[in-house]
Every structure is written in structure tokens, then in C-alpha cells.
N, C-alpha and C positions, 0 to 999 in steps of 0.2 A: 698322601702317597698314591691313593687311588686315582687322583687327578693326573699325576705324573704317568702312571701306567696307561691310562686312557690316551694321554697326549702322545706318548711314544708309540703306542699301538696304532694310533691314527696317522702317524708319520711313516708307518711301515716297518718299524723295528720289530724284530722277532724275539728279543730278550732284553732284560734290564737287570743289571747286577746290583744287588742291594748292599754291597760292601761287606767288609769283614766285621766280625763280632767276636768278642772274647767268649771262650767256652763257658766262662763263669757267669756271663751276663744272660741268665736264663730268660728274663723278661723280654729283652730285645730279640733274642733268638726265637722265642715263641711268637712274637709280633711278626717277624719276617716270615716264619714258617706259615703263618696264617694266610699269606698271600700266595702260597704254593711254591715257595722257593726251595731250592735244594742246598743242603749243607755239605761241605767237604772241609777236611782239616788242612790247614796250612801251618807248617812248622817254621818257626823263626829261630835263628841262631845269631847270637851276638858274640863277636870275637874281639878280644883285646890284643892288639899287635904288640904292645909293650910287654905284656905278661906272657905272650904266646900261648894264650889259653882261651877257651870259651868261657863266657861269663853268664852266670845264672841271673836272670832278672825276673822279679815278681810281676804279676799282672797288675797293671795300674787302673783297672776298671773300678775297683773299690777303694774308697778312702774316706777321709773326714767329710768330703763334700756330699757323699751319699746321705749321711745323716741330716745334713743341713737341708738338702732338697726334699727329703722325706717329710720334714717337719714344716716346711714352708707352705703357706696357703697357696692354693692353685692360682689365684690371680697374680700373686707376687712371682710365683714360679714362671708363669707365662711372660710377665714383664721382663724378668731376667733372661729368659730364653730369647725374647725379641732383641734385647741389647747384645747378648753374646753371639747370636746367630743372625746378624743383620743381613748377611749375604743371602739368606734363605727367604727373606720377606719380599 
């Protein structure tokens, strides 16, 4: 991330948006805040036209996959990350 910040600064950009994060994802939020980012709340609403009502949807940040990745050895986790996020390599 630091390399990206340096690259954008070198190109004259004044800001870099770190993207949205779930309020429940404290680790990711703390990581982003470590770079001096500013947080602000974005409210999302989902509307079901057939039912003519707003739909409550749970935050999908946490699930079975968190436990799997937590137990995974770091080298395996990195390999999975490279496979799943090839566009970042």
C-alpha cells in the first residue's frame, strides 16, 4: 500500500481513497487508519420492489471462511491470496 501511495503522490494526486470497510471489520479499519485515512459512515439500504419494503441484510464480512483463514498457515494463505487476487499481482 505504501508503494501505491508513493506512486500516486509522485504522479501529483492529492488523495487516495482506500475503499469501504464494514464497521465490524476492526482489523481492516485499524490498518487503513494507520495510513492517516479519515472514516465516514455510508448507509446502504436494500429495497424489495415485489414486497414494497426495505430488506434487512446482515453484514457478510464474517462467516465460515474467517475460521478457515485464521487456521491456515501463512504460506498457504499467501498462495490462496495470489490465486484469488491475480489481478493484484
